[in-house]
Every structure is written in C-alpha cells, then in structure tokens.
C-alpha positions as CSV (number, residue, x, y, z in Angstrom):
1,M,165.7,89.2,50.5
2,P,164.3,92.5,49.4
3,D,166.6,95.5,48.9
4,M,167.1,97.5,51.7
5,D,165.6,101.1,51.5
6,S,167.7,104.4,52.1
7,A,166.9,104.6,55.9
8,E,168.2,101.3,56.7
9,R,171.2,101.5,54.3
10,H,171.7,104.8,55.9
11,K,171.4,103.1,59.2
12,A,173.6,100.1,58.2
13,A,176.5,102.5,57.2
14,L,176.5,104.3,60.9
15,L,176.6,101.0,62.5
16,D,179.7,100.0,60.4
17,A,181.3,103.3,60.9
18,T,180.5,102.9,64.5
19,R,182.0,99.5,64.7
20,L,185.2,100.3,63.1
21,L,185.8,103.4,65.4
22,L,184.9,101.1,68.3
23,S,187.6,98.6,67.1
24,C,190.8,100.9,67.7
25,P,191.9,103.0,70.6
26,E,191.9,106.1,68.1
27,G,188.5,105.9,67.2
28,R,187.3,105.2,70.7
29,H,188.9,108.2,71.9
30,Y,187.1,110.1,69.0
31,L,183.7,108.5,70.4
32,K,184.8,109.8,73.8
33,W,185.6,113.3,72.3
34,L,182.5,113.8,70.6
35,I,180.0,112.6,73.0
36,K,181.4,114.1,76.3
37,P,180.8,118.0,75.7
38,T,177.0,116.8,74.8
39,L,176.7,116.1,78.3
40,F,174.6,113.2,77.7
41,Y,175.3,111.2,80.8
42,K,174.9,114.6,83.0
43,P,170.8,115.6,82.8
44,G,170.2,118.8,84.3
45,M,168.1,121.7,84.5
46,P,169.1,124.8,83.6
47,E,167.6,128.1,83.9
48,G,165.8,129.5,81.2
49,H,163.8,127.6,78.2
50,A,166.4,128.6,75.5
51,E,169.5,127.1,77.8
52,A,167.4,124.3,78.4
53,A,166.5,123.7,74.4
54,F,170.3,124.2,73.7
55,R,171.2,121.5,76.1
56,E,168.9,118.8,75.4
57,G,169.6,119.3,71.6
58,M,173.4,118.7,72.4
59,R,172.3,115.8,74.5
60,S,170.0,114.3,71.6
61,I,173.2,114.3,69.6
62,G,175.2,112.6,72.4
63,Q,172.5,110.0,72.8
64,A,172.2,109.3,68.9
65,V,175.9,108.6,68.9
66,F,175.8,106.2,72.2
67,S,172.6,104.3,70.8
68,L,174.6,103.6,67.5
69,A,177.7,102.1,69.9
70,V,174.8,100.5,71.9
71,E,173.6,98.5,69.2
72,T,176.8,97.3,68.1
73,G,176.9,96.0,71.6
74,A,180.4,97.8,72.3
75,A,178.9,100.7,74.3
76,G,181.2,100.4,76.8
77,E,184.2,100.3,74.7
78,I,183.7,104.4,74.6
79,F,184.4,105.1,78.1
80,K,186.9,102.3,78.8
81,E,190.3,103.4,80.4
82,E,192.8,104.0,77.7
83,E,196.1,101.6,78.2
C-alpha cells in the first residue's frame, strides 16, 4: 500500500479527532458549541453582500465540521439530547 500523502494524512487525523470527540458527552458538547453559532443549519438571505459573504464563511466552517462527523457515521450524535 502506498504511503498517504499529506492531504490524506491531514484528513485521517481530522476524522480520528472527530471520532474521539463524538465518543464522549464533553466532545459532543464541544462540537455542538462549535457548529451552532455558524448557522450551518439555518440558511438565510441577509441584506447586503458583505453580511451575506460573512455568514457564508461561517456556514462553510460549520459544514466542514459537520461533514467530518457525517464521514465518521455519527453525525446524529452531535445534536443528541444530553442525558
């Protein structure tokens, strides 16, 4: 098997970190705290191109974090009610 290139190693490390965070309540709380203010799951059309660009940048961060969780197969755990 050929060695992973830098991008693949980076992606694998991000997925490992996401799995670790999703494996405990504190980690899930952290991911929820990180994603929630990005408004990833609340699309909108703000007035003004500067505000729209800013919000789209925030949303892209939330989407990237959530996509990692999806790849781990445990994205639903992020918004699971705390026990």
